[in-house]
N, C-alpha and C positions, 0 to 999 in steps of 0.2 A: 417152279411156278405153282400157284394155287389153281385148282380145277375142281370140278364136280363130276363124279363118275356114277354110273349105275352099278351099285354094289351087287345086286342080284335082281332078277325080274320081280316086279311087285308094285306096291302102292307108292305114292310120292315120297314117302319117308326113306325109300331105298336110295335116293339121291344123296350122296355123301361127299363132303369136302375132303379133298386129298391133296398131297404134294406130288407133282409129276415133273419129270425132266422137261426142259424147254424143247419144243419141237424145232427141227431145222428145215429151212426151205430148200427144195431141190430145184432142178432146172425148170424154168417156167413158173416158179412159185415165189411168193413173198411171205415173210413173217410179219404178222400184224400184232402190235401191242393193243389188246382189246380194251376199249373203253365202254362198250355196251354190246350186248348179245341178245338176239331175239329168241323168244320161246314160241314153238310151233307145235301143232297137233302131231306131226310125225315124231317129235321128241317123246311125247306121251306114249305113242305106240312102241317106240324103241324101248322105253323104260319098262313096259309091260312084257317085253320079250317077243313082240310081233313084227318088228321092223328093223332087222339087223343092218349095220352099216355095210356098204359095198366093199369088196375086197380092196385092201390098201388104205381104206379110210380110217380115221381115228375112231376108237371105241367110245370116246367121250361124246355125249349128245351136243346138239347145237349146230344149226344149219345156216346161221347168218350172224355176221359181226360188223361192228364199225370200230375204227381205231386208226393207228398210225403205222405206216410201213417202217419197219426198223432194219430190215435186211432182205436179201434175196434178189431175184431177177426182175426188179421193178421196171427197168428200161424196156423190157420186152412188151410191157403193156402201156408204154407211154407215161409211166410214173417215175418218181425218184424217191429215195429214202427220205422220210420225213413227211411225205404226202399223207393227207387224211383221206381214207377210203371206207367204203362199205363193201362187203364181199359175201357171195354165196359160197358155202363150203359143204362138203359131204359129211362133216362131223368135226368135232373138236371145238365148237364155239363156246362151250361152258368152261372157259379158262382165261387166264390172264394173257396168254399168247396163243395165237392160232395161225396155222399155215393155210394159205389160200392160193389156188391157181390164179396167176395174174390176169388171165383172160376173164375171170369171174369177178374181178374188182371193178368198181365204179367210183368216181369221185363223189364225195359227200356233196349233195346239191347245195348251192349257195343259199344261205338263210336257214338251213336246217341244223339242228344240234346233232351230236353223236348219238344221243338216245333215239331221236327221230329216225336218223339214218339207219340205225341197227334194225329198225322194223321194216325196211324196204326190200332187201334182196329176195328172201324166200317168197314173199307174197307177190312182188312185182314180176319176178322171173316166172312164177307159176301162172299168174293171170295172163301175162302176155303170151306165153307158150300155148296155153289151153284155150283162151277166149279168142285171141286174134290170129294165132297160127293154126292150131287144130280146128277151132270152131269157125274160123274165117268170118268173124263178125264184121259186117260192113256198115259204113255210115248210114244211119237212118233205120237200121234194123232194131228189133227188140230183144233185149237180153233179160233172162230170168236167172237170178242168183239165189241158190239155196244157202242158208247160213249167212245172211247179209251182214250180221253184226260181228262176224269173225274177222281176223286179220285179212284173210283172203277176200271175204265179202266186202269189207270197207274199201279195199283196193279196187276190186272189180267194179263196184258201183261207181266210184269216182272216175276211174279211168274210162269206163265205157261212156259215161255222161260227157266227159271232156272230149271224147272222140266223136260225139254227135249221135248217140244212140238213146233210145227209150229204155229205161232200166226199171225192172220190177224185182222184188226180193222177198224172201221169207225170213221170218225171225220168230222167236219163241215167246215174246211178250209185247204188250203194247208200248212199254217204255223203250224196248230195243227198236221196235218199228219206228217210233217217233225220232229216236236218235239218228237212225240211218236215213230217214226221209230228209232230215236237215242237211245231209250231205248232197242233196240234189236228186235223189231217186224219185221216179214218177209215182211209184206205188209200193208200199210195204204191206205185207200180208202176215198176220199173226196165225201161223199154221196150227196152233193149238185151238183156235176158235173159228177159223174159216177154212173152207176147201180151196186150196191154192189153184186147183184146176179150174174151178168155176170163176175165181177172181181174175185169173190170167185171161180167160176167154172174154170176160166182161170188159177188161181193160184194153183189149185189142180188137174189140168189135167182132169177136168170134174167130179171128184169124189165128191167134196163138203166138208164142214166142219163137223167134228165129233161132236163137241159141240158148241153151240151158246149161249153166255151170252147176254141176251136181256133186255135192260132197256126201250124199246120203246113200245113193244106190238102193239095194234091196227093193222093197215094194214101190219106191219112188219112181223107178224106171218106167213102169207101166203107166203111172199117173203122169209122168213127164210127157210120154208119147201122146196122151190125150190133150195136152195143152200146148203141143208143138205145132208150129205152122208147117204147111207143105214145104218140102225141101229143107226142113229144119234139122238142127244138129244138137245132140246131147253129148256133153263132154263130162265124163266121170273122173273125179280126181281124189275121191276118198270113199270109204265104205262104212260110214257110221251106222247105216241101216242094215248092214249085212251084205254078204257076197252073192246072194241068190235072189232072183226075182223072175216072175213070169211076164212075158210080153206077147202081144198080138202081132205076130210077124206079118200078117196081111197088111196092117197099117204101115209097117216099115216099107213094104214093097209098093203099095198103091200110092203112098204119099211121098215116096222117095226120101225117106228119113235116114239120118246117119247117127249111129250110136258109137261113140269112140271114147277114149280115155288115155291117161298117161300117168306115169310117175317120173319125177324129174331127177331125183337123187342119183340113180345109177347111170344116167345119160353121160356121154363123153364130155370132156372139158370143151372140146371144139364146138359141140352143140350148144352148150351153155354160153360159150363166148359169143356166138352169133346172137343169142337172145340179149346179151349185155349190150351189143352194138345197137340193136333196135330200141332198147330202153333208153340208151343215151340219146338217141336221135328223137324219139317220140315222147317218152315219159318224163325225162329229166327236165326239159324246158317247161313242162306243165308244173312240175314240183318247184322249180326255181321262180316261176311267176306267181306262185301261190294259188293257182287254179285248183290244184289238188294237194293233199297233204296226208302224211301218215297219221293215223289215229292211235295215240298211246293211252292205254287204259291204266296201266300200273307199272311201277318199277320195283324190283327187289334186289338186295345185295346178292351177289353170286352164291354165297353159302346158303342162302335161303331159297334156292331153286325149287325145293320141294313145295314151298308155299305158292310159287308161281304155277306149278303143275296142278296143285289142288284147286287153285282159282280157275284154271282153264277147264278142268274136268267138271267143275261145278257149273260151268256155263255162265260165269259172272262177267266175263270181259266183253267189252265193246271195243274192238280193235286189238292192238298188240299189247303183249306183256314183255317187259324188257328186264334183263339181268345186268347188274353193274358190278364188275370186279372191284 
């Protein structure tokens, strides 16, 4: 099969088309003929040498795919050979065929194309796990999303609004702010021109956000604390601003704040399978009704994966970038 591998750590150009043997599905797994594969920020980190795949996972990048089940243990997940699915994987998505745990497969929502479905798993699994499970966002609470124009951001904004929450977000330009406000967000903040702490306080009558989904970390953590409501929760899922930051621990104590975070990729299949069940119950009906939708910014042929990475690193995308074998 054709695939794209990381020839060595480095710039986008180290992504090279190669021929690889067809993978084989093991117990509890299915082989998917890939029709579209999502590009995500962890792929970029892996390409640079900073995010190695977990033991036993494919060394090929790619954490989400859509396509057709062609073999494997489909019945274990309530599927059959020939079914169209999208799936979360721990690696191997940049290829014509990919093995996925059947528990991490979901049917392609009615009305969505394979390209749209390929942009669902990584972002929806991540947002549900962190915003609703770890962050415990409850109906009527306020969510602040940093990086609202990213794949994660566009998912979090739409899903939280559909679940009955007030949603604020940050983005790096007025154009990006306008684009995400059109998805239903209550307020977009251009972080290059405005102080998000002050803007969040103003938008919540001084109360602050109940949950903050943070992909920056670094010095953002201290600023997040300043615009967090009492009993609020910060959930860190990426470190674009660095791994270190100073906090005022007295605020954490006096205001009963929670600072948490997670990485999804190394978690067990059973854990991800439970998220899949929640998504099928809560998010899939919203997708099929058209109340929320994946935002696709661009598509590239698989062999031009390096162009997709260059676009992501340049911060040009609003929503998802998809590869097509």
